C-alpha positions in Angstrom: -15.3 -5.6 -26.4 -14.6 -9.3 -26.2 -13.1 -10.0 -22.7 -11.5 -13.3 -21.8 -11.3 -14.3 -18.1 -8.3 -16.1 -16.7 -8.6 -17.5 -13.1 -7.7 -20.5 -10.9 -11.0 -22.0 -9.9 -10.7 -23.5 -6.3 -12.8 -26.5 -6.8 -10.6 -27.6 -9.8 -7.7 -27.9 -7.6 -9.5 -29.5 -4.6 -10.8 -32.3 -7.0 -6.9 -32.7 -7.8 -6.3 -33.5 -4.1 -5.0 -30.1 -2.9 -5.9 -29.1 0.7 -8.0 -26.1 1.7 -5.0 -24.2 2.8 -3.1 -24.8 -0.3 -6.1 -23.5 -2.4 -7.1 -20.6 -0.1 -6.1 -18.0 -2.6 -7.9 -19.6 -5.5 -11.4 -18.4 -6.5 -14.9 -19.6 -6.0 -17.4 -20.0 -8.9 -19.4 -17.0 -7.6 -16.5 -14.8 -8.0 -16.1 -15.8 -11.7 -19.8 -15.3 -12.2 -19.8 -11.9 -10.3 -16.9 -10.5 -12.7 -18.9 -12.0 -15.7 -22.0 -10.2 -14.7 -20.4 -6.9 -14.1 -18.6 -6.9 -17.3 -21.7 -8.0 -19.3 -23.7 -5.1 -17.3 -20.9 -2.7 -18.6 -21.6 -3.8 -22.1 -19.0 -6.3 -22.8 -19.1 -9.9 -23.9 -17.1 -12.5 -21.8 -15.4 -15.8 -22.4 -14.0 -18.0 -19.8 -10.5 -19.2 -20.5 -9.5 -20.7 -17.0 -6.0 -21.3 -15.8 -2.6 -20.7 -17.2 -2.2 -24.1 -19.1 -5.7 -23.4 -20.5 -4.6 -20.1 -21.7 -1.5 -21.5 -23.5 -3.6 -24.2 -25.1 -6.0 -21.6 -26.7 -3.5 -19.2 -27.6 -1.5 -21.8 -29.5 -4.8 -22.6 -31.3 -4.8 -19.1 -32.5 -7.6 -17.6 -30.2 -7.4 -13.9 -29.1 -9.4 -11.6 -27.1 -9.6 -7.7 -27.1 -8.6 -7.8 -23.4 -8.1 -10.3 -20.7 -9.4 -9.9 -17.2 -6.8 -11.7 -15.2 -7.1 -13.0 -11.5 -4.9 -16.1 -11.8 -2.9 -16.5 -8.7 -0.9 -19.4 -9.8 0.3 -22.5 -8.1 4.2 -23.0 -7.7 6.9 -20.6 -7.0 7.2 -17.1 -5.5 6.7 -15.4 -8.9 3.5 -17.5 -9.6 1.2 -14.6 -10.0 3.4 -13.3 -12.8 3.1 -16.3 -14.9 -0.3 -15.5 -16.8 0.7 -11.9 -17.5 4.0 -13.0 -18.9 2.3 -15.5 -21.2 0.0 -12.7 -22.3 2.7 -10.3 -23.0 4.5 -13.1 -25.0 1.4 -13.2 -27.3 0.9 -9.5 -27.3 -2.5 -9.8 -25.7 -3.6 -6.8 -23.5 -4.8 -7.6 -20.0 -6.1 -6.0 -16.7 -3.9 -5.5 -13.6 -0.2 -5.3 -13.0 2.6 -6.5 -15.1 4.9 -9.5 -14.5 7.6 -7.6 -12.8 5.2 -6.0 -10.2 3.3 -9.1 -9.4 6.7 -11.0 -8.9 8.1 -8.3 -6.8 5.0 -7.8 -4.7 4.4 -11.3 -3.8 7.7 -11.5 -2.0 7.1 -9.3 1.0 10.7 -8.9 1.8 11.6 -7.5 -1.7 8.5 -5.3 -1.6 9.5 -3.7 1.7 13.1 -3.0 0.3 11.6 -0.9 -2.5 9.1 0.7 -0.4 11.7 1.7 2.1 14.1 3.0 -0.5 11.2 5.1 -1.7 10.9 6.7 1.8 7.5 5.2 2.7 7.1 4.2 6.3 7.4 0.5 6.8 8.8 -1.4 9.9 12.1 -3.1 9.8 12.3 -6.7 8.9 14.5 -9.7 8.3 14.1 -12.5 5.6 14.8 -15.8 7.3 15.9 -19.0 5.5 18.0 -20.5 8.2 18.8 -19.8 11.7 22.2 -18.2 10.6 20.2 -15.3 9.4 19.1 -14.4 12.8 22.7 -13.1 13.4 21.6 -10.1 11.3 18.5 -9.3 13.3 18.6 -5.7 14.7 15.2 -5.2 16.4 13.7 -6.7 19.5 10.7 -8.7 20.6 7.9 -9.2 20.2 8.1 -10.2 16.7 5.6 -11.2 13.9 6.4 -14.1 11.6 4.8 -15.2 8.5 5.7 -16.7 5.0 7.4 -14.3 2.7 5.3 -14.9 -0.3 1.7 -16.0 0.6 -1.6 -14.3 0.9 -5.0 -14.6 2.3 -3.4 -15.0 5.8 -1.8 -18.2 5.0 0.8 -19.2 7.6 -0.4 -16.5 10.0 -1.9 -17.6 13.4 -1.6 -16.9 17.1 1.9 -18.6 16.8 2.9 -15.8 14.5 3.5 -13.6 17.4 6.7 -14.6 19.0 7.4 -12.9 22.5 11.2 -14.1 22.7 14.0 -14.1 20.4 15.1 -17.6 21.5 11.7 -19.0 20.1 12.3 -17.4 16.6 14.1 -20.2 14.9 11.6 -22.9 15.7 8.6 -20.9 14.5 10.6 -19.8 11.3 11.8 -23.3 10.6 8.3 -24.6 10.7 7.1 -22.0 8.2 10.1 -22.5 5.8 9.4 -26.4 5.9 5.6 -26.0 5.5 5.6 -23.4 2.8 8.9 -24.2 1.1 9.8 -20.6 1.1 11.7 -18.1 3.5 9.7 -16.5 6.4 9.6 -13.0 7.1 10.2 -11.5 10.6 9.0 -8.1 11.5 8.4 -6.2 14.8 4.9 -6.8 16.1 3.0 -3.7 15.6 0.2 -3.4 18.3 -1.8 -0.6 16.8 -4.8 -0.2 14.5 -4.9 -2.0 11.1 -6.2 -0.7 7.9 -6.8 -1.8 4.3 -6.9 0.7 1.6 -8.5 0.2 -1.9 -7.0 1.9 -4.8 -8.1 2.0 -8.4 -6.1 3.5 -11.4 -2.6 3.6 -12.4 0.3 6.0 -11.9 -0.9 9.6 -11.4 -4.4 8.6 -12.2 -4.6 6.2 -9.3 -6.7 7.3 -6.5 -8.1 5.9 -3.1 -11.4 4.2 -3.7 -12.0 3.9 0.1 -10.4 2.4 3.3 -11.5 0.5 6.3 -10.2 -0.5 9.7 -10.0 -4.2 10.6 -11.0 -4.8 14.2 -10.8 -8.2 15.8 -13.6 -9.1 18.0 -13.0 -10.7 21.5 -13.5 -14.2 20.3 -11.1 -13.9 17.3 -7.7 -15.6 17.1 -5.4 -13.2 18.8 -2.4 -11.5 17.2 -3.6 -10.3 13.9 -5.8 -10.7 10.7 -4.9 -14.4 10.5 -5.9 -17.4 8.0 -8.7 -18.4 10.4 -9.9 -15.1 11.2 -10.2 -14.2 7.5 -12.0 -17.5 6.9 -14.5 -16.8 9.7 -14.6 -13.2 9.3 -18.5 -12.9 9.8 -17.9 -14.1 13.5 -14.6 -12.7 14.3 -14.0 -9.4 12.5 -15.9 -6.1 11.8 -14.8 -3.6 9.3 -15.6 -0.1 10.2 -15.3 2.4 7.2 -12.9 5.2 7.9 -13.6 8.9 7.7 -10.2 10.3 6.7 -11.6 13.8 6.9 -12.0 13.4 10.7 -9.5 10.7 11.4 -5.8 11.8 10.7 -4.5 8.4 11.3 -6.7 7.0 8.6 -5.9 9.9 6.4 -2.2 9.3 6.8 -2.8 5.5 6.1 -4.5 6.4 2.8 -1.6 8.7 1.8 1.0 6.1 2.6 -1.0 3.4 0.6 -1.3 5.7 -2.5 2.4 6.6 -2.3 3.4 2.9 -2.1 0.9 1.8 -5.0 2.7 4.4 -7.2 6.3 3.7 -6.1 5.9 -0.1 -6.9 4.2 0.5 -10.4 0.9 -1.2 -9.5 -1.9 -1.1 -12.0 -5.8 -0.7 -12.3 -6.8 -1.8 -8.9 -6.0 -3.5 -5.7 -5.2 -3.1 -2.0 -2.6 -2.0 0.5 -2.4 -3.1 4.0 -1.0 -1.1 6.9 -0.7 -1.4 10.6 0.2 1.1 13.2 3.3 1.1 15.4 3.2 1.8 19.2 3.2 5.4 18.6 0.1 5.2 16.3 1.9 5.9 13.1 0.7 3.6 10.0 3.4 1.4 8.6 3.2 -0.3 5.2 2.7 -4.2 5.6 2.1 -5.2 2.0 0.4 -4.6 -1.3 -2.2 -6.8 -3.0 -2.2 -5.9 -6.7 -4.1 -9.0 -7.5 -6.9 -8.4 -4.8 -9.6 -10.8 -4.2 -12.9 -10.0 -6.1 -15.5 -12.1 -4.4 -18.7 -9.9 -4.5 -19.5 -10.7 -0.9 -16.4 -11.7 0.9 -13.4 -10.1 -0.4 -11.8 -6.9 1.3 -11.7 -4.8 -1.7 -15.5 -5.3 -2.6 -16.4 -4.9 1.0 -14.7 -1.6 1.5 -16.0 -0.3 -1.9 -19.5 -1.2 -0.9 -19.0 0.7 2.5 -18.0 3.8 0.4 -21.0 3.7 -1.8 -19.3 2.0 -4.7 -21.3 -1.0 -6.2 -19.4 -4.0 -7.5 -20.3 -3.3 -11.1 -18.9 0.2 -10.6 -15.7 -1.2 -8.9 -15.1 -3.5 -11.9 -15.8 -0.7 -14.3 -13.2 1.5 -12.6 -10.6 -1.3 -13.0 -11.5 -2.0 -16.5 -11.5 1.7 -17.4 -8.0 2.1 -16.2 -6.8 -0.9 -18.2 -8.5 0.5 -21.3 -6.9 3.8 -20.8 -3.4 2.3 -20.3 -3.9 0.6 -23.6 -4.9 3.8 -25.3 -1.7 5.4 -24.0 -3.7 7.7 -21.7 
């Protein structure tokens, strides 16, 4: 099979003058090379396409591929991850990972939580903040956790995200709204254990590939799995693999993650993040249906590796799901 690769290479955007934070979700050369190597090891040929505009140029020139392995994050807007899948659907080119509807929905954490809550899946209360007038609708108390409504890789999350007093909320939220040009999400601060669950497959064929706990070391930035903690994970974070057969909380986290994955219509592979409340009950935080695939540093390959799944096998499972979908299976 001839597989095209769409991606946003971080070095390209840094060369255009964007900052390290602005490009945090974009991929390194080693990620693209890792995916290429895995696909070739699985018997396929690969061709690099690049970002959305490069894809459009090549499609307009008449080029086509049997399948596109898409990891483009997009640059602008809260639906930016949906741009490449929408282009590929317009040109009737099949691709890996979720469709435009799912990618647009799930990047907006507030919209996602509404759907998940309606499906009866445990998730904490929340408020989407655009101006201080929205605080009149706040129905839960401090402490709070505040983050941008449509960012990943921990962008906008820091020790300042934990807000101890309601009176301080507006200033923290206004700073995020101005900085990221999007609403902020306010949630109750969840003090319990944190998990990330890897899932491969689609619909009823979806299954948990494995899960791991996220444990901050004493010298990590306090409050959560922040942008700085993720960027310096080797010194600040440990990722013990879970044993759901012996750990009922981890087993519950995996069940909630799989339920959320199916309820949202996610496809092929990704991650679900959860954190426990004060009673030790896992709560859905967010889903990443376009999870990072750096062979060394990304959470999904890390947890797969801990569960005995090689990087090539992980890519193979994702690819098999996409091929099965295209075949109508």
